[in-house]
C-alpha positions, 0 to 999 in steps of 0.5 A: 382579761387582755390586759393581763398577763397569761399566767394572771389569766390562768391564775385567775381561771383556776381560783374562780373555778374552786371557788365556783366549786366550793358554793356548788358543792353546798347544794345536792344538785350542785356536783350534777351540774359541774359534772354535766354541763363544767367539766367538758369544757375541761375535756375540750381544751385538753384534748384541744391541746393533745390533739395538736401534741404529735403534729408539733413534735413531727413538725418541730423535731424534723425541722430542727434536725433538718436545720442542724446540717451536720450529724454530729450537731445532733448527737453533740446535743443528745447527748447533753440532753440526755446526761443532763435529764438523768442528773436531774432526775437522780438529784429529784430522787435524792431529794425525796429520799432526803425528805422522807427519811428525816420526816418519817410520815408514814409513822404517823399512819394508824392501823386504823386509816391504813385499813380504811384507805387500803380497802377503800381503793383496793380496786384501783390498786390492783388495776395498777398492780395488773399493768405493771405486772405486764410491763415487768414479764417484758424482756430485758430489751422490749424498751429499745424494741418499742422504741421502733414503730411499725408503721409510723400512722399508728404510733401518731393515733396514740399520744402514749407512743410519743418515743415512737414519734420522736424516734421517727422524726429524727430519723427523718431528719436525719434523712433529709441532712443526707440527701443533697440540700436542692432534694431536700428543699421542698421538703424542708419548706413543708415542714417550716411552714407546718410548723409555723401554722402549728405554733399559731395554733397554740396560740389560738388553743392558748387565748381559752386557756383560763377558762380551760382551767376553770372548768378543770379545776371544778370539776377535780374539788367536785369529785375529790376525796372526803377530807378525813382521807385527806388528813391522814395523809396529809404530811406524806403530801407534806415531803411531796411537795416539800421536795417538789419546790426544792426541785424548782429552787435547783432548776433556778440556781442550775440556769443562774449558774449556767445562763446567768438568767434571774430567778424571776427570768426563768419563772416568769417565761415559764408560769404559764406552762407550769399553770397548765401542767397543774391544771391538766397533769399531762407534760405531754398536752403541755408541751405546745405551750413550754415549746411557746414559752421557752423560746419566745420568753426565754430565748432559746433558739427553735434549733434547740426546743424543737429536739430538747422539749418534746423528749424531756416530756417524754423521758426527763420526770423529775417530778414524778421520779420524786414522787415515786421514792418518798411514795416506796419510803412512806409506805414502808413505814406505814408497813413498819418497814425498816429499809436499808441503805442498799434497798434506798441506792436501789430506788434511785436507781429505778427509779429513775429508770421508771421514771424514763419510761413513764408515759407523760399523761396523769397518772403513769408514775402510779403504774410506774410506782408499783416497779419501784415497790416490787423491787424494794420489797415493799407490799404494792397492795399499799398503793392504796395506800396514796391514792386519795391524795394521787390526782393533786399531787400528780398536778404538781409534780407535773409541774416540775416535770415540764419546769425541768424541761424547760431549764435544761433545754437552757441549759444545752441552748447555753452550750451550743451558743444558741440562746439569745434574747426573748422574742414574743409574738403575738397570735394575731400579728400577721393578721394585723401586718397584713391589714397594715400593708 
């Protein structure tokens, strides 16, 4: 395994997990064995990645902002980052709407199948609707109010509060820029060293990535709903996946046009993060690996990755917004509704804004989808129609979210002259160096 590149190791782990699960489900006791003795290792792997997500954002963002030494550079990079993220989100939603209107997957669902799906997943749908209603009852400036934490330690204790942690880190970094350099120097050295330790922890965790994804995929296959329900939603899933593939093509095209880096260079560099995103369904859990791959394998300087990628993991949800557009129209078609052009324009705006507010954790997009459905006047109960295939599609759209983060970081880096050659580091480089000395 040591001779294989990381993305091949992860692929073999994923394939092994699927094959192992397919064998185990043939035995009555097989699913319990997977649930009790295999799945926990996958959960441990995800937990280890989530463990360092907040420290990584704090260390990398504070270091990145303080390295700028000029607030004007921060505003310049921030404006370009958010602007490009919004642009790619609008493109993603438009691609989703185009495909779902051409294919019309909802028209293929019979009333009997629709009633079966709604009945089977009514409880799940009701819980998501309740969460969405709580968000809708908040005032128009609630998102802005929630951005500023009242207690940074409380905010850092929950990965769902990433925006609050990002706000504090940027605010702290600005404070370091504004004080005399000799005063800021000890603090800066601390965060420089802290950031290096976290990056080394990522290297160590990734040694277990093949085993982690083996456990995650084995558990997913064993816990999947029946195949009969999947067949009824095959066209819907095909529309979402087709749109996601097209979106990855858009990213590679943008990277090639702006940076002149080939699609193969970009995909090879980010592929381990893509595979991990597929396995975990979480942009936040994948963030440590995304930062490592973009910096070491795509040549983006740390000054850019430490700023662009944490923000992207929180507000850039292109895959999620594309899925929301397809799902909304699909549910409307299943209920025999004909959405007007203005309604679908409203879906573009709502899905874009909803994706920005969507947490970077598995299933969060489903909650935001309720808001999109309500805006378009589509019955929220139709959410139950897509629960059967939501988990595998969540895995796919997380791949797009992570790919978009990497692409935008390369574009921003190119625009500010911070894109260079890859500088690959191995987990034991420093250890080998000490032995040689």
